[in-house]
Backbone as ProteinMPNN parsed JSONL, in Angstrom:
{"seq_chain_A": "MTIKDDPGKPLPLSCASVPSVVAMMLEQLEARAADDILEIGAGTGYNAALLAELVASGSGTTVDIDPTSPCTPERARGP", "coords_chain_A": {"N_chain_A": [[116.583, 32.299, 87.7], [119.144, 33.049, 85.53], [122.086, 34.786, 84.822], [124.266, 35.582, 82.274], [127.367, 36.934, 81.354], [128.506, 36.489, 78.955], [127.065, 34.6, 76.629], [128.412, 32.493, 75.392], [130.196, 31.48, 77.206], [130.868, 28.907, 79.631], [130.1, 29.122, 82.352], [127.712, 30.688, 84.501], [127.272, 34.207, 85.254], [125.747, 35.129, 87.379], [123.059, 33.845, 89.42], [119.661, 33.318, 90.473], [118.139, 31.8, 93.24], [115.331, 29.588, 93.657], [112.484, 30.988, 95.253], [111.417, 29.429, 97.427], [113.596, 27.872, 98.163], [115.384, 29.826, 98.977], [113.981, 30.782, 101.221], [114.08, 28.484, 102.85], [116.859, 28.284, 103.278], [117.299, 30.665, 104.704], [115.769, 30.205, 106.984], [117.206, 28.053, 108.092], [119.562, 29.355, 108.667], [118.953, 30.849, 110.906], [119.074, 33.586, 111.654], [119.412, 36.409, 113.77], [118.146, 39.542, 115.055], [120.327, 41.235, 115.833], [122.546, 40.149, 114.648], [125.613, 39.861, 112.752], [126.14, 39.507, 109.402], [127.742, 37.818, 106.709], [127.575, 37.491, 103.334], [128.509, 35.657, 100.549], [128.521, 36.134, 97.203], [126.375, 37.88, 95.834], [124.55, 37.907, 93.725], [121.381, 38.475, 92.458], [120.657, 40.162, 94.472], [118.421, 39.727, 95.96], [118.384, 37.897, 98.16], [120.115, 39.305, 99.824], [118.582, 41.561, 100.413], [116.521, 40.41, 101.9], [118.027, 39.417, 104.062], [118.885, 41.862, 105.125], [116.541, 42.811, 106.232], [116.118, 40.894, 108.208], [118.285, 41.2, 109.974], [118.113, 43.752, 111.123], [119.104, 45.479, 113.196], [121.66, 44.623, 113.304], [124.398, 43.94, 111.157], [124.801, 43.636, 107.637], [126.74, 42.239, 105.119], [127.404, 41.827, 101.78], [128.938, 40.395, 98.972], [129.967, 40.293, 95.528], [131.204, 38.899, 92.469], [130.513, 40.244, 90.203], [130.637, 43.535, 89.232], [128.39, 45.13, 88.777], [126.379, 44.168, 90.267], [123.921, 44.384, 92.922], [125.595, 45.222, 95.625], [125.363, 45.616, 98.37], [123.35, 45.075, 101.263], [121.741, 47.297, 101.828], [121.526, 48.678, 99.359], [120.298, 46.671, 97.928], [117.86, 46.394, 99.234], [116.689, 48.855, 98.824], [115.124, 52.183, 98.751]], "CA_chain_A": [[117.067, 33.244, 86.735], [120.585, 32.975, 85.359], [122.63, 35.881, 84.022], [125.603, 35.318, 81.736], [127.93, 38.106, 80.686], [128.812, 36.031, 77.603], [126.364, 33.323, 76.464], [129.317, 31.46, 74.93], [130.968, 30.96, 78.331], [130.16, 27.804, 80.285], [129.625, 29.417, 83.696], [126.904, 31.913, 84.632], [127.788, 35.306, 86.059], [124.989, 35.026, 88.625], [121.746, 33.229, 89.272], [118.785, 33.472, 91.631], [117.519, 30.56, 93.694], [113.876, 29.558, 93.777], [112.14, 31.602, 96.546], [111.239, 28.446, 98.508], [114.938, 27.47, 98.589], [115.903, 30.972, 99.729], [113.298, 30.765, 102.518], [114.62, 27.368, 103.624], [118.216, 28.639, 103.705], [117.218, 31.698, 105.736], [115.289, 29.549, 108.209], [118.313, 27.274, 108.642], [120.554, 30.301, 109.163], [118.493, 31.298, 112.225], [119.607, 34.931, 111.899], [118.723, 37.218, 114.77], [118.152, 40.973, 114.733], [121.609, 41.908, 116.079], [123.636, 39.387, 114.026], [126.401, 40.396, 111.651], [126.089, 38.462, 108.374], [128.532, 37.959, 105.501], [127.088, 36.657, 102.237], [129.41, 35.645, 99.402], [127.738, 35.887, 95.992], [125.146, 38.667, 95.957], [123.595, 37.563, 92.662], [120.391, 39.506, 92.147], [120.459, 41.018, 95.64], [117.175, 39.349, 96.641], [118.716, 37.336, 99.462], [120.694, 40.387, 100.618], [117.479, 42.397, 100.891], [115.858, 39.659, 102.978], [118.941, 39.433, 105.206], [118.87, 43.21, 105.707], [115.343, 42.909, 107.068], [116.265, 39.995, 109.356], [119.315, 41.689, 110.9], [117.91, 45.199, 111.065], [119.99, 46.212, 114.113], [123.016, 44.114, 113.102], [124.905, 44.422, 109.881], [124.877, 42.646, 106.569], [127.68, 42.543, 104.051], [127.336, 40.846, 100.712], [129.853, 40.73, 97.889], [129.78, 39.519, 94.312], [132.249, 39.09, 91.465], [129.963, 41.158, 89.198], [130.63, 44.89, 89.786], [127.09, 45.784, 88.604], [125.435, 43.529, 91.183], [123.661, 45.153, 94.142], [126.58, 44.607, 96.526], [125.123, 45.839, 99.788], [121.947, 44.869, 101.599], [121.017, 48.556, 101.757], [121.205, 48.918, 97.964], [119.369, 45.626, 97.482], [116.558, 46.654, 99.852], [116.143, 50.053, 98.21], [114.741, 53.283, 99.662]], "C_chain_A": [[118.586, 33.135, 86.702], [121.041, 34.092, 84.434], [124.027, 35.485, 83.568], [126.111, 36.582, 81.074], [128.301, 37.774, 79.249], [128.144, 34.677, 77.426], [127.258, 32.186, 75.985], [130.148, 30.834, 76.045], [130.169, 29.881, 79.061], [129.554, 28.147, 81.644], [128.803, 30.692, 83.739], [127.606, 32.948, 85.495], [127.056, 35.338, 87.406], [123.673, 34.323, 88.344], [120.965, 33.408, 90.564], [118.171, 32.122, 91.964], [116.007, 30.709, 93.715], [113.514, 30.13, 95.154], [111.955, 30.602, 97.695], [112.59, 27.954, 99.035], [115.574, 28.585, 99.41], [115.283, 30.99, 101.126], [113.85, 29.662, 103.413], [116.027, 27.696, 104.141], [118.192, 29.682, 104.819], [116.695, 31.138, 107.052], [116.422, 28.783, 108.883], [119.414, 28.167, 109.205], [120.236, 30.749, 110.586], [119.091, 32.656, 112.607], [118.746, 35.663, 112.913], [118.967, 38.691, 114.47], [119.514, 41.639, 114.879], [122.793, 41.181, 115.439], [124.358, 40.198, 112.953], [126.559, 39.259, 110.64], [127.013, 38.819, 107.212], [127.987, 36.977, 104.48], [128.067, 36.783, 101.074], [128.578, 35.256, 98.184], [126.39, 36.579, 96.064], [124.104, 38.306, 94.91], [122.674, 38.718, 92.349], [120.191, 40.5, 93.281], [119.224, 40.673, 96.44], [117.458, 38.821, 98.042], [119.307, 38.403, 100.379], [119.608, 41.29, 101.194], [116.735, 41.71, 102.036], [116.725, 39.635, 104.233], [118.949, 40.788, 105.9], [117.663, 43.396, 106.614], [115.498, 42.06, 108.334], [117.235, 40.523, 110.402], [119.289, 43.211, 110.97], [118.838, 45.976, 111.999], [121.421, 45.681, 114.063], [123.566, 44.708, 111.824], [124.951, 43.279, 108.885], [125.85, 43.119, 105.518], [127.562, 41.445, 103.022], [128.21, 41.314, 99.568], [129.583, 39.819, 96.697], [130.906, 39.83, 93.346], [131.822, 40.103, 90.401], [129.884, 42.567, 89.778], [129.292, 45.621, 89.625], [126.027, 45.186, 89.521], [125.153, 44.448, 92.366], [124.493, 44.572, 95.284], [126.409, 44.93, 97.992], [123.657, 45.566, 100.07], [121.129, 46.151, 101.49], [120.614, 48.883, 100.318], [120.178, 47.907, 97.461], [117.961, 45.9, 98.0], [115.899, 47.865, 99.222], [115.732, 51.083, 99.233], [113.604, 52.908, 100.584]], "O_chain_A": [[119.233, 33.13, 87.75], [120.444, 34.314, 83.381], [124.868, 35.099, 84.38], [125.384, 37.233, 80.322], [128.402, 38.671, 78.412], [128.599, 33.693, 78.009], [126.9, 31.02, 76.152], [130.742, 29.773, 75.853], [128.94, 29.935, 79.105], [128.579, 27.514, 82.051], [129.152, 31.676, 83.086], [128.425, 32.615, 86.352], [127.675, 35.55, 88.448], [123.23, 34.218, 87.2], [121.549, 33.626, 91.625], [117.737, 31.39, 91.075], [115.477, 31.818, 93.782], [114.172, 29.792, 96.137], [112.308, 30.912, 98.833], [112.717, 27.653, 100.222], [116.226, 28.323, 100.421], [115.993, 31.193, 102.111], [114.066, 29.88, 104.605], [116.349, 27.419, 105.296], [118.971, 29.597, 105.769], [117.137, 31.556, 108.122], [116.583, 28.853, 110.102], [120.123, 27.766, 110.127], [121.143, 30.999, 111.38], [119.552, 32.85, 113.732], [117.52, 35.551, 112.914], [119.881, 39.041, 113.724], [119.827, 42.542, 114.103], [123.939, 41.566, 115.671], [123.786, 41.097, 112.335], [127.051, 38.183, 110.978], [127.066, 39.971, 106.781], [127.943, 35.772, 104.728], [128.413, 37.891, 100.664], [127.998, 34.17, 98.143], [125.373, 35.937, 96.327], [122.904, 38.387, 95.175], [123.127, 39.813, 92.015], [119.615, 41.568, 93.073], [118.992, 41.26, 97.496], [116.833, 39.26, 99.008], [119.032, 38.409, 101.579], [119.708, 41.732, 102.339], [116.366, 42.352, 103.019], [116.22, 39.812, 105.342], [119.012, 40.857, 107.127], [117.752, 44.061, 107.646], [115.058, 42.465, 109.41], [117.027, 40.314, 111.597], [120.327, 43.866, 110.886], [119.318, 47.044, 111.619], [122.305, 46.236, 114.716], [123.241, 45.837, 111.455], [125.117, 42.115, 109.249], [125.793, 44.266, 105.075], [127.615, 40.262, 103.358], [128.221, 42.499, 99.233], [129.043, 38.722, 96.842], [131.496, 40.908, 93.401], [132.665, 40.744, 89.774], [129.135, 42.786, 90.73], [129.08, 46.642, 90.279], [124.89, 45.66, 89.541], [126.028, 45.208, 92.781], [124.132, 43.54, 95.848], [127.255, 44.542, 98.797], [122.808, 45.798, 99.21], [119.96, 46.11, 101.106], [119.488, 49.317, 100.077], [119.299, 48.243, 96.668], [116.981, 45.667, 97.293], [114.675, 47.906, 99.097], [115.951, 50.904, 100.431], [113.176, 53.724, 101.4]]}, "name": "protein", "num_of_chains": 1, "seq": "MTIKDDPGKPLPLSCASVPSVVAMMLEQLEARAADDILEIGAGTGYNAALLAELVASGSGTTVDIDPTSPCTPERARGP"}
């Protein structure tokens, strides 16, 4: 999924990776429960939500250039 704030612009505002690619990246990260994670480029927030589950007793921070993006793992994970 790719989101553009202006379809006439050449670069997307954000995009989501295929779930199998996200799973592979998270496996390679080898995150542990107490790790502190910084993710640059929140996109849809899907990866941030997964990271929040993986580092439940640690902390996760994710940022994005788009101010409407779910910019924290807690917001991405939901209630």
